[in-house]
N, C-alpha and C positions, 0 to 999 in steps of 0.2 A: 383773907379771901380764899375760898376753896379752889384747889387746883383742878385741872381737867382729869377726867377718868378715861384712860386710854387702854383699849384691848389690843394685845399683840398676839399674832398667830405664829405658831412654830410647828415644824415637823422635824426640827433639829438638823435641818440642812443648812449649808453655807448661805443660801439665798435668804432663808428666814432669819438667820443671824444678822445679815446685812440690814434687813428691815428693822429688826429690833434695835440694833446699834444706832441706826438713823433716828428712830423715834425717841429713844431715851436721851440721845445727845440733844435733840431738838427741844425736848420738854423737861429736861432734868432740873432746870432751875425755875420751873413754874409750879413747884409743889405738886407735880403730877402723881396720880395714883395709877400705876400700871398693873394690868392683869395679863399674864401670859396664858394662852389657851392652846392645848394640844388635843387633837381628836384621838379617841381610842375606839377601835371598831374591829369586829370580826365579821366579815361578810357572810350572811346566811346562817348565823348562829341561832339554832332553835332555843327558845326560852327554857324548854324542859331538859335540855342537854347539859347536865351538871358539869361534865368534864370540860366542855368548851366554855362554859361560863367561868370555870376556875381559871382556864387559860386567859380569858379576858381580864380577870382580876389581877393575874400575874403581870399582864402587859401594862395595866394601869399602875401597878406598883413600880414597875421599872420606869414608866413615864414620870412618875412623881420623883424618883431618884435623879433622873436626868434633868428634870426641871429644877431641882434644888441646886445641882451643879451649875446649871445655866445661870441662875440668879446670882450665885456666888461669883461667877466669872464677870457678869455684867456690873455688879456693884463694886467689884475690885477695879474694873477698867474705867468705868464712867462715874465720876463723882457728881453729886448734886443733891438738891433738896427734893427727893422723891421717895415714894414707897413702891415696892414691887412684890407681887406674889404669883403663884403658879397654880393652874387647875388642869387636871386631866379630865376631859369630858367625853362621855359616851354619846355617839351620834352616828348616823348613817353617812352624812356628808359634812364637809367643812362649812358649807353655806347654811345647812340646818343647825349645826352647832352654834354658829355666830348668831343666827336669827333668834334662837331660843335664849341664848345668854343675854343678848341685848334687850330682848323683850322683858326679861326678869330683873336686869341690873342696870342702874344708871350708867350710861356710857356716852361719852362725847365724840369718840372717834375709834375706828378700827384700823390697825396698821398691819400690812402683810407684804410679802415679797411679790414682785411682779416679773413674770417671765413670759416672753413672747410665745404664742401658741402656734402649733403647726397647722397647716391647711386642713388636715384631718380633724383636729380638735375644733377648729372654727366651724367646719361643716356639721359637727356634732353639738353645736350650740355653745361651744366655748369651754375654757379652762376654769380652774378653781377661782382665780382672782375675779374674773368677770362674773362668775356665779355668785360670789359674795357681794359684789357691787350691786347685782340685780336684786338680791334678797334683803340686804341690810338697810334698815331705816335711818341709820346715822351715817355721817361721812366716813368714807373709806379712803385711806391713803395707801397707795400701792407703790412700793419701792423697787426699782430695777436693780439688777445684780451688781452694777458697778457704782451705785450711788454711795456717797459718803457725805454726811451732813457738815456743811460749813456755815451756811446762813440761808436765809430766804430773802435775799435782796430783791429779786425780781420774780413776780408771780404773773403768769399769763392766765387770764380768765376768758375762756372761749364761750361766747354767748350766742344764743339764737334770738336775742332781743325780746324774749318773753319774760315777764316777771323780773325785769331789770332792777327795780328798786329793792325788792325783797332779797334778790340774790346778792346785790352789792352790799346790802346791810350785813349779810353773813360773811362775805369775803373781806370786807373792810374791818370787821370785828377781829377776824383772824389775822389779817395783814398788820393791823396796828400793834399787835403783840410783838411782832418782830421788826417793825418799822419798814415793811416791804413796800416797794413800788408795785402797783397793780396795773398791768397792761390789759385792758379790756379790748377784745377783738371780735369782729363778726365777719364771717366769710360768706360771700354771695357770688353767684355767677355773673350777674349784670346789675347795673344801677337802674332803678326805676323810681316812679313817684312815691310809692310806698316806702321804699328804702330811704329815699331822701327825707321823708317825714320822720321815719324811725331814727335816722341819724340826728336830726334836730332834737327829737324827744329825748334821746339818750344824752346828748350834750347838755340839755337843760337839767336832767336828773343829776348828772355828774357835777355840774356847777353848784348844785344845792347840797351836795354831800359834805362838802367842807373837808375832804381828805386831800391834802396837797400832793400826794404821790399816786394819783390816779389819772390815767389817760385812756383815750378811746381811738381805735383805728379800724377803719372799714377796709377789708381786703377783697378785691374782685378776683375770684378764681373758681373754677368749676370743681376742683378737687379739694374738698374741705380739709381732710386730714393732712394732705401734703402741704397745703397752705399754712395750717397751724404748726406743723413740724418745722417748716421753713422759718416761721416767725420766732419759734422757740430758739432756734439756732442763732438767728439774727440778734435777739436780745440777750442771749446767754442766760435764759430763764432758769430758775432753780426749782420751780413747781408749776404744774399745769392744773387748773381747776375747771371742772365741768359740772353741770347739773344734769341729773339723770331722771328718767321716769320708768315706770314698770313697762317692760317691753311687751308688745303684742306678739302673737305667734308668728305673724309675717315678718316682723323685725328680727326675731330670733332666727328664723329659717334663712332669711336672705341677708343677714348681717347689716341691717340698715342703721344700727346705732353708731353714732360717731364716737361716743365714749368707748364702746367695745373696740372699735378699730384703733383708737389711740392707746388703749390698754395693751393691745397686742404689739404695738410699736415699742412702747416702753423705753423711751429715750431719757426721760427725767421722771421724778416722782409725780404721780397723778393723784389729785384729790377729787374724788367723785362724791358729790352731795346729792342725796335723793330729794327730788322736787316734791313738795307736799301738795 
């Protein structure tokens, strides 16, 4: 059976190394094929400027050397049945690099570091992690700086109760690999007739799934992100999963995306899956 193809992002910082260690530890025994990507860029380099183009080539060469050292360190530290390679990629932004690579190469997941953004970055439409989540068509796993892989015993799936069947199919396929318990939750301000009907509908879907480690909880709270964060702490969850969509300009400007807010909090790894 062919293993997953996983892209790992690095800028050679300690945060990116935490994310790489987490991902390799998680999938080392799944015959995973890892590709580490590092962006090489010189802002505002004219194509006709040969001197600056040579500088860019030198930066790429240094990146390749550092990548080789990184791979040697990883394979020495983390044993398992996996392959790993490195690519220095020229691009304007990290999100652009990931989008172009994923569009040309079979990829099951992208893994990167997750760092909370400042209020200024939020006002400017977000940091690198959120930009990659917005642009990437495959699932993105964002790893906070203090994370260390132990297991994925408990996964919290925050649902808006749309596309429940399709989303659960994806989550359970992932969870079954690790034998994880999936805690599906939905946060709403008040109970009404529609929500009662949705609750019954979801319970019916879950009963037909046949996955013994799946439960559903309805949480009444006006603050969605705070409620989700509280439930994560209560269940001592190892991973939070959300499904995303392409943001409208209004959502970007006013920060209405729940996934964005959860990404900024960064308490546990976040798996963001693009809704098709």
